[in-house]
C-alpha positions in Angstrom: 6.7 -12.3 -33.2 6.1 -15.0 -35.8 8.7 -16.5 -37.7 6.8 -16.3 -41.0 6.4 -12.6 -40.6 10.2 -11.9 -40.4 11.1 -13.5 -43.6 10.6 -10.3 -45.6 12.9 -8.4 -43.4 16.1 -10.4 -44.0 18.9 -8.3 -45.6 19.6 -8.4 -49.4 23.1 -10.2 -48.6 21.8 -12.9 -46.3 22.6 -16.4 -47.4 19.9 -18.9 -47.9 19.4 -21.6 -45.0 21.8 -24.3 -45.1 20.0 -27.5 -46.3 22.0 -30.5 -47.6 20.7 -31.9 -51.1 21.0 -35.5 -52.0 24.4 -36.3 -53.6 22.6 -37.6 -57.1 23.6 -41.1 -56.4 21.0 -43.9 -55.7 22.3 -44.4 -52.3 22.3 -40.8 -51.4 18.8 -40.4 -52.4 17.8 -43.4 -50.5 19.4 -41.9 -47.4 17.9 -38.7 -47.8 14.3 -40.1 -48.3 15.0 -42.5 -45.1 15.9 -39.6 -42.9 12.9 -37.9 -43.9 10.4 -40.7 -43.5 12.1 -41.5 -39.9 11.4 -38.0 -39.1 7.6 -38.3 -40.2 6.8 -41.8 -39.1 9.6 -42.9 -36.4 12.0 -45.6 -36.5 9.3 -48.2 -37.1 8.9 -47.4 -40.9 9.6 -50.3 -42.8 12.2 -50.8 -45.6 9.4 -51.1 -47.8 7.9 -47.7 -47.3 11.5 -45.9 -47.6 11.9 -47.8 -50.8 8.7 -46.6 -52.1 9.4 -43.2 -51.1 12.5 -43.4 -53.1 11.2 -45.0 -56.0 13.4 -48.1 -55.7 12.7 -51.7 -54.7 13.4 -52.9 -51.0 16.1 -55.3 -52.3 18.1 -52.3 -53.5 17.8 -50.5 -50.2 19.2 -53.5 -48.4 21.9 -53.7 -51.2 23.2 -50.2 -50.5 23.0 -50.5 -46.7 22.8 -54.0 -45.7 20.1 -53.8 -43.1 17.7 -51.4 -41.7 19.7 -51.1 -38.6 22.6 -50.0 -40.8 20.4 -47.5 -42.7 19.4 -45.9 -39.4 22.8 -45.5 -38.4 23.9 -43.9 -41.6 20.9 -41.6 -41.1 22.4 -40.7 -37.6 25.7 -39.7 -39.1 23.8 -37.6 -41.7 21.6 -35.8 -39.5 24.5 -35.2 -37.2 26.5 -33.6 -40.0 23.6 -31.8 -40.8 23.2 -30.3 -37.2 26.8 -29.3 -36.7 26.8 -27.3 -40.0 23.4 -25.6 -39.5 24.5 -24.5 -35.8 28.0 -23.0 -37.2 26.1 -21.6 -39.9 23.7 -19.9 -37.6 26.2 -18.5 -34.9 28.4 -17.1 -37.8 25.3 -15.2 -39.5 24.7 -13.8 -35.8 28.2 -12.6 -35.7 28.6 -11.4 -39.3 25.5 -9.5 -39.7 22.7 -10.1 -37.2 20.8 -12.1 -39.5 19.2 -14.6 -36.9 15.8 -13.6 -38.1 16.8 -15.5 -41.3 17.7 -18.5 -39.5 14.2 -18.6 -37.8 12.5 -18.0 -41.0 13.9 -21.1 -42.3 12.4 -23.3 -40.0 10.3 -25.1 -42.5 13.5 -26.1 -44.1 15.0 -27.6 -41.0 11.8 -29.5 -40.1 13.3 -32.9 -41.3 16.4 -32.4 -38.8 14.2 -31.4 -35.9 11.9 -34.3 -36.5 14.5 -36.9 -36.6 16.0 -35.7 -33.4 12.8 -35.8 -31.7 12.4 -39.4 -32.9 15.6 -40.1 -31.6 14.7 -38.8 -28.4 11.4 -40.4 -28.2 12.9 -43.8 -29.2 15.0 -43.7 -25.9 17.8 -46.2 -25.2 21.1 -46.3 -26.9 19.8 -44.0 -29.9 18.8 -41.5 -27.9 21.6 -41.2 -25.5 24.0 -41.6 -28.3 22.3 -38.7 -30.4 22.4 -36.5 -27.7 25.9 -37.2 -26.6 27.1 -36.8 -30.2 25.2 -33.2 -30.2 26.8 -32.2 -26.9 30.3 -33.1 -28.4 29.4 -31.1 -31.6 28.1 -28.1 -29.4 31.3 -28.0 -27.4 33.4 -27.6 -30.6 31.2 -24.9 -32.2 30.4 -23.1 -28.9 34.3 -23.0 -28.1 34.9 -21.3 -31.6 31.9 -18.9 -30.8 33.7 -17.9 -27.4 37.1 -17.3 -29.3 35.2 -15.3 -31.9 33.8 -12.9 -29.0 30.1 -14.1 -29.9 29.4 -15.9 -26.9 30.5 -15.0 -23.2 33.0 -17.6 -21.5 31.9 -19.8 -18.9 33.4 -21.1 -15.7 32.7 -24.6 -16.8 32.0 -24.7 -20.7 31.3 -28.5 -20.8 28.5 -28.3 -18.2 27.1 -25.2 -19.6 27.1 -26.9 -23.3 25.3 -30.0 -21.5 22.6 -27.7 -20.1 22.0 -25.9 -23.1 21.6 -29.3 -25.1 19.2 -30.6 -22.7 17.1 -27.6 -22.1 16.7 -27.0 -26.0 16.0 -30.7 -26.8 13.8 -31.1 -23.6 11.6 -28.1 -24.5 10.9 -29.2 -28.1 10.1 -32.6 -27.0 7.8 -31.4 -24.1 6.1 -29.0 -26.6 5.5 -31.7 -29.1 4.4 -34.1 -26.4 1.9 -32.1 -24.9 0.4 -30.5 -27.9 1.3 -32.9 -30.8 0.4 -31.7 -34.4 -3.1 -33.1 -35.7 -1.2 -34.8 -38.3 1.4 -37.1 -36.8 3.8 -36.3 -39.8 3.5 -32.5 -39.9 6.6 -31.6 -38.1 6.9 -28.3 -39.6 3.6 -27.3 -38.0 4.8 -28.4 -34.4 8.2 -26.9 -34.8 6.7 -23.4 -36.2 4.1 -23.4 -33.3 7.2 -23.9 -30.9 9.4 -21.2 -32.4 6.4 -18.6 -32.5 5.6 -19.5 -28.9 9.4 -19.7 -27.3 11.9 -17.8 -29.3 11.1 -14.8 -28.0 11.6 -15.5 -24.2 14.6 -17.8 -25.2 16.3 -15.0 -27.1 15.7 -12.7 -24.0 17.2 -14.9 -21.9 20.3 -15.3 -24.0 20.9 -11.7 -24.9 19.3 -9.7 -21.8 19.7 -12.1 -19.0 17.1 -13.0 -16.4 18.2 -11.5 -12.9 19.2 -8.1 -12.3 21.9 -9.0 -9.8 24.7 -11.6 -9.7 23.6 -12.3 -5.9 22.4 -15.9 -6.3 25.5 -16.8 -8.4 28.1 -15.3 -5.7 26.0 -17.2 -3.1 26.4 -20.3 -4.9 29.8 -19.9 -5.6 30.6 -19.8 -1.8 29.5 -23.6 -1.4 31.4 -25.0 -4.7 35.0 -25.7 -5.1 37.1 -23.0 -6.3 36.9 -22.8 -10.3 40.1 -24.3 -12.1 42.8 -21.8 -12.7 42.4 -19.4 -15.7 38.7 -18.8 -15.7 37.6 -15.7 -16.9 36.5 -12.7 -14.3 33.1 -11.2 -14.5 32.4 -9.8 -18.1 31.6 -6.2 -16.6 34.7 -6.1 -14.3 32.3 -5.4 -11.5 34.1 -6.8 -8.0 32.2 -9.3 -6.1 30.5 -7.8 -3.0 33.0 -9.4 -0.9 35.6 -7.6 -2.8 36.9 -4.0 -2.5 37.7 -1.5 -5.2 41.2 -0.8 -5.6 
């Protein structure tokens, strides 16, 4: 399934992809430009290059943000807010009209966001760790909402499931770009489109249809771990475990 092929299939009532726009202020324009420059060139990008992209002087960039490190921190906050809104919007569309295909078709719109995340992970250290932890905290919130809305099945350990989902999704993207980088290092869109074309179908199959045909491995595992805390949900299909008897 190619993401470029599904754009024409989107329902007429579907919303446009959620993409933040600069707020019109000079500071907002610099912030937006800096986020995109960091996504394309990495965090070694100079204040001068960011100023040139924004059509302002380097001194004006420093005037608004104080330093390159503070500009970087402001970009982190901007992108984290963007991620939270995009994820909520995507889950809402699936619940409301099954329009996930439109979300995939909007990958070009999301390229700066994904590029920035990948750069943060590649940078490692405090930036990569804090960025990932912020993503996990946000995901715990919107996945909890999705569980309450009946879009996502509950888990015995919601926090552990969220961490796994974030690790696996970011790790897969990072590995894909690292092993098969685009010819143009700044062409994040091409790298993300290739990632989607190759891996979104199996990902959606796993999320919606599952992988194993029985729950034997889970039941065996649960024999050797502590009892789950009170209030956990029973199997979604109501099927008794192998060591339980039918009433």
